[in-house]
N, C-alpha and C positions, 0 to 999 in steps of 0.2 A: 690041496694047497691051503695053508693057514692064511687067515685074513685078519687084519686089524679091526675092521668094522665095515659097515655098508658104505658103498661109494655113492656120495651125493654130488651136488653141483653148487658152485658159488653163484651169486647173482649175475656174474659175468660169464657163466657157463663153463668154468674150469672144474675139473674133478677135485673132490674133497673127501677125505676120510677122517672122521673124528673118532678118537678112542681114548681110553684111560690108561695111564702108565701104571707101574707097580705100586705107586703111592696114591693112586686114585686121582691124579691130576689130569685134567682134560688136555689132550694133545691133538695135533692134526698134521696130516700130510696133504699138501695141496699143490696142484700144478700152478706154475708161475706164468704170468703173462709175458715174461721176458722172451724175446724172439731174436736171439743172436744169429741163428743160421737156419732155423726151421720155423714152422708155424708156431704161434703162441701155444704154450702148454707143453712143449717138448724140449725146451732148452734148460729149464731149471725147475726146482720144486722148493716149497716152503715146508719145513719140518720142525716141530718143537711144541712147547707148552704155550698156550695162549698167544700173547703178543711177543713172547721171547722165542721167536722162531728163527731158524737158520735158513738162509737163501743159498741153496746148493746147486751148482751147475753140473752138467752131465758127467764130466770127468771126476768131480768130487763124489757124486753118487756112485759111480762105478767103483771108486776106491773104497768108499764106505761099505758097499755091498761085499766087496772082497774081504775086508777086515772082519765084518760081522760073520761071514761064512766061515772064515778061519776060526773065529771064536766059538761058533757053534760046533765045528768039527773037532777042535782040540783044546778049547778053553783059553786060547792065546790069540792076540792080534798078529803075532809074528808068523810068517810063512817059513817053516823049517827047510823048505827047498831052495830058498834064496840064499845067495852068498851073504854072510854077515856084514860085509862092507857095503852091500847094496841097500841095507835096511836104513830107514831114516828116522 
């Protein structure tokens, strides 16, 4: 399995991965303290460059993973198996 970087911890005990993007910008992926329906750290993540990070909830992460996997597999975010009218 490929990794972005070592898994560290924030001062509050949440997992944090810091890495550089293709332009050498420092980025991070961090568990959020948001606790919508589970223990803190499992409802959302922070992702992005420095202070300009996205706060993504579980459903958004699932969709992001799906689109990124499609891009890895065929170079497109579209799922060719979906009905064209179902695409958004």
